[in-house]
Structures are given as structure tokens and as C-alpha cells.
C-alpha positions in Angstrom: 50.2 112.7 150.9 52.6 111.4 153.0 54.6 113.2 154.8 58.8 112.1 154.2 61.1 112.1 157.5 63.6 114.8 157.8 67.0 114.1 158.6 67.1 116.5 162.2 69.9 117.4 163.6 69.3 116.2 167.5 69.6 112.2 167.8 68.8 110.2 170.4 71.3 110.7 173.5 72.0 114.2 173.0 71.7 116.8 175.5 69.5 119.9 174.5 68.1 123.0 176.1 64.5 124.1 176.7 63.7 127.2 175.1 60.8 127.9 175.6 57.8 126.9 177.0 57.1 125.6 180.8 60.0 124.2 181.5 62.0 126.5 179.9 65.9 126.5 181.4 65.5 122.5 181.4 68.4 120.7 179.8 68.0 117.1 179.4 69.5 113.5 177.4 66.9 113.3 174.0 65.4 109.6 174.8 63.1 109.3 172.2 63.5 111.4 167.8 60.1 111.5 165.9 61.4 112.6 162.9 57.7 112.9 161.1 56.4 114.8 163.4 59.1 117.2 164.6 59.0 116.3 167.9 61.6 114.4 170.7 61.7 113.3 173.7 63.7 115.1 176.5 64.6 113.6 180.2 62.8 115.2 182.8 60.6 117.8 180.7 56.6 117.8 180.1 55.7 115.3 183.2 52.4 113.4 182.4 50.2 111.2 184.2 49.2 108.2 182.5 46.7 105.4 184.7 48.0 101.9 184.0 45.7 99.0 185.1 48.6 97.0 186.4 51.3 99.8 188.1 48.8 102.8 188.5 49.9 106.5 188.3 52.7 106.8 186.6 54.9 109.8 185.0 56.4 110.0 181.1 58.2 112.2 179.8 55.5 113.5 176.3 57.1 115.1 173.2 57.8 118.5 172.2 58.5 120.0 169.0 61.8 120.2 167.7 61.8 124.2 167.3 61.7 124.3 171.3 65.0 122.9 171.9 68.4 124.0 171.1 71.3 121.2 170.9 74.0 121.6 173.8 75.8 118.2 172.8 76.0 115.9 170.4 75.6 112.3 171.2 80.0 110.2 170.6 79.8 109.0 167.5 81.2 105.2 167.9 84.1 105.2 166.1 84.5 102.3 163.8 88.3 101.6 163.7 88.0 97.7 164.1 87.0 97.6 160.1 89.5 100.1 159.3 91.9 97.5 160.9 90.5 94.7 159.3 91.3 96.4 155.7 95.1 97.1 156.9 95.5 93.6 157.7 93.8 91.7 153.8 96.2 94.7 152.0 99.1 94.0 154.1 99.0 90.1 152.8 98.1 91.0 149.0 101.0 94.0 148.9 
């Protein structure tokens, strides 16, 4: 059985606060979102140690559950001003 990815309110770049677990109270930016597993990576939260033969020990963020965070600030959407301005110019020429 295939699991569908859900549309989540928290997106990459948003600022969230951890509301449960060992890192409760920490705030950080969302680095990655796994919509199928309902997991997210937050900057500075759940730091895990990973050994790499080339680079040695690395400290990386691990995924935490989506339900353990709350949205503080949503990422700013990019304005699509160029597209609408181009439509206005072409409609003015035809009129």
C-alpha cells in the first residue's frame, strides 16, 4: 500500500518552536520536510553525531516528528510581479 504525501502547513524556511521532547522550547528554521513520513528537520534541534570516513565526526540535525513543533513564522512567499506586469503590457497593446 502506497502512502500519499500530505499538504503540510509547515514548509521549508519557516520558523518553528519545539513543543515536546528533549529540545522543548527551542526555536529554529525548517531545513527539510518529509511529507510522507510527517517528519521535519529543524536547525539546532536534535543534533546527532555521524561518523564519515572522509570528514570524521559530524554533528547533524536529525528528523523530528511534525506533531512536536508549532509554527511561529511562515516563510515569505515570492511575489509574482513580473508575470502580472507582462500581462498588463500585452493587454494594453491589444486594446
